[in-house]
Structures are given as structure tokens and as C-alpha cells.
C-alpha positions, 0 to 999 in steps of 0.5 A, a space after each residue: 547845321 548846313 555851312 552856309 552858302 554866302 558870307 554874311 555880316 558876322 563873317 567878318 568879325 571875331 564871331 565863329 563864322 569869322 573864324 571858321 571862315 578863316 580856319 576852312 575857306 582861307 587858310 587850307 589854300 595858302 598854309 605855310 610855315 608862317 601862317 600857320 598859327 595865324 600869327 598878328 604878323 609874320 615873323 620872316 628870316 632876313 633877306 642877303 639882299 635888299 629888301 623891296 616892299 610893294 602894296 596894291 589894290 584890286 577892284 576888278 569888275 568883272 571878278 572873272 574875265 578870259 584870262 584871268 580873275 581878281 585872285 590871279 590878278 591879285 599876285 600877278 600884279 604885285 609880284 610884277 611890282 617886285 620883279 620891275 623893280 629889280 627884286 625876287 618877290 618872296 612873301 604876300 599878303 592877302 587882305 579881303 574886302 568881301 561883300 556881305 552875300 557874295 557866294 562861298 563858291 566865289 571866293 572859294 574859286 578867286 582863293 584857289 586861282 590865288 593859290 596856284 598863281 602864287 605857287 607857280 609864281 614860287 611866292 608865300 602868302 604869310 599874312 592876311 586879314 578879312 573884312 566884310 561890309 554890307 550890300 552894295 559897298 564893294 561890288 563883290 569883293 575887293 583885294 588888298 596885296 602888299 609883296 617883299 622882295 630882295 634885290 640882289 647885289 649889283 642889280 640897280 634899276 632907276 629913271 635916273 640912269 637913263 641916257 640919251 641913245 638908250 633903247 626903249 623896248 616892250 616885252 610884247 603888244 600894250 594893252 590886251 588886259 585892258 581890251 579884254 576886261 572892257 569885251 567882258 565887261 560890256 559883253 562885246 561878241 568878238 571873235 576870237 575871244 580876247 584875253 588878258 595878258 595877266 601873268 607874272 614876269 619875275 623869270 622874265 625880268 630876273 633874265 634881264 636884270 642877270 643880262 648885264 648892268 646896262 639896263 636901266 629901267 623897268 616898268 609894267 604899264 598898267 593904269 595909263 599904259 605904255 604912253 604914261 610910263 613913258 610921260 612918267 620918264 620925261 616929265 623932268 625934262 631932262 631927256 625926251 622919247 621917240 617910239 615908231 608905231 610901226 614897231 609896236 607889237 600888236 597881234 592881228 585880232 587886237 588891233 582890229 578890236 582897237 580900230 573897231 572901238 576906237 581905241 589907243 593900245 598905248 593908252 590900255 593897260 596891260 598885266 603880262 608885259 613889262 617896258 624897259 630901257 636899257 643901253 644900245 649897246 646891250 639891247 640887242 642882246 636883251 632882246 635875244 634873252 627876253 624872247 627865250 622865255 614865253 612872255 617876252 618872245 615879241 620883245 623889241 625895240 620900239 624907239 629911243 632917249 632923245 635929248 630933244 625935244 626934252 620933256 616929251 614923247 614923240 610917236 612916229 606914226 605909221 603913215 610918216 606923221 610925228 605926234 605928241 604922245 600925251 598922259 591918257 587925259 582920263 581912264 578909258 577903261 576904268 576898274 581894270 585892277 
């Protein structure tokens, strides 16, 4: 019998097709001592530090884009959520929601990308699941991942630790992922090609947490971009934030594309950039540390935490004006992750 070239509904159940999907297509990419026997739950060793746990779902369209794909994105997104919490990522789960008719070759390519990215990030996929839904119900493929990591002793990151005078830092240009997804989705002929910044940030984040206890907070600005992250920090009303537009690192090709499309990079998602808040006396050392890593070569201080006006993010424009930077009123590029 010839092997199936597309995913069938039968592959989502307890049938021979379902078992073949797991054993022949999924398991060979991720096999390890926790997953090998396909238990209902992975039994993991105790962690010496505090456990961190996160989950996320990925519905990006298109499935493949310059700089990445839904598989790479699923691993990086979950690894990064752990990393900016101060955790060392260790274990992932992977659940696949597959649309009937998806070519098996497409699924194999996505799984290979996931395995490759997980290997580079040093994390193990230890449990998972797969379901198949009818044609038209899932736009090809959706992925849910959950992650477990370990927070080392002494690492404490929280918005509650932020103080007036603290420095606001970004590790690189914001919004590159969202812009690349838009260009790929709409078939925009922009040269040179726009690529997603999708990458794991745990090594950069780990170096930052080791730099000193003056690191207050980290977050990866995905949906809603940097504007959403900064507004979350001031919503309690106890602090304000001021940032300078001229200090925000942007690559020339991205700046030109943003101007042509009329998009704000601060409202677009990044998948390989983080935002941090640090004590002013640590900021210089922290920037030096970040710039030693490939993911932080363009790190810089872009603003500071203020006492007034409270509850607002103020952007000092390149022209010298000042305006309130609000949360994006709508998602400029949906389905980016």
C-alpha cells in the first residue's frame, strides 16, 4: 500500500492511520527518553530552581515566510516567553491541529523545522498530541506549545520592581516579524526581501539576568508590539515612561517599507527582540553585555521611567514634538503568530 500523501480525517483518531502519523512522521523528529514510549504524560525530573510554565498557540498565515515558518515560530515563541521570565527553557509540549488534506510533505517540513530549532535552543519536546479537523476548519495547520523552564535562585523580574529613573532598553529593531508576515501574505515586492527576526532569545536573556540584580523586567513584544508592552507597564498609574523616537534602532530597508506602508514599528510584533527595564547604574553594563550576543548587537537605551505624567507613555518624535503613545487601537497585521 502506498503511503498517504495528504493528512486524512482518520489520522486524527485512534486508528492505524493515526498511529502511523505519530510513529512515522512525528516521533522520529523528537524522540528522547521522555517521549520514546509515548506515555500519556511525561514524568520529568525535579528542578533545582523554581519552575516556570507557559503556553501559546500559533495560527500564523502563511505557514512559511522569509526567516521562518510556523514550526520555528512555535518553538521560539514559547522559549522566549520562558526566557523573558528569567527562566532557562527545558521542556516543550507540541499539539498539532491539522486540516484534512494538508500535504504530508508540508507537515514533515514543519516538524523538521521545529526539531531543528528545539535542538539549537537546547530544549526537549517531551509530550504532545495531534487532531485532524475537516477541510476548511484550520487553514492548514495550527500548533499549540507549552513550555517548562527553571528560574535560577536570585532572579526576580516583575513590573513591581520598576522605579522612577530606570532605563528602558530594546535588544534590537522592533516590528520586523509583523512587517515580514505582511509582505509575505500580500506578495509585496520589496527589495531587499524583508525577513522575520524569529529566533530564540534565551541565551541573551540568560546573560542579562546574570549581569546584576538591577534588571527589573523583560518582555518580548509580540502582539501589539512595543507600544502594548510599555502601556501595560504604566496602566497601574504609578509610573510614566518616556521614549525617544530617534533612539529606536531600525534598519534602513525596514524604515523605508514602514514609511511606504504607513505602519508604526512600535505597534508591530517582533519574534526575536526583547524589551527590558533596568536600574540606571546597570544600564551601560547591560548594553555592553547584550551587544556581545548576536541577538543583541543593536541593543540600546531608548527611554526612561518617569514619575509624571503617570499612566502614560510619551514619545518624543524625531521632529522634536511629543505625543502620547497608546496601545494600538486595532491589530495592524493579524495572524502573525
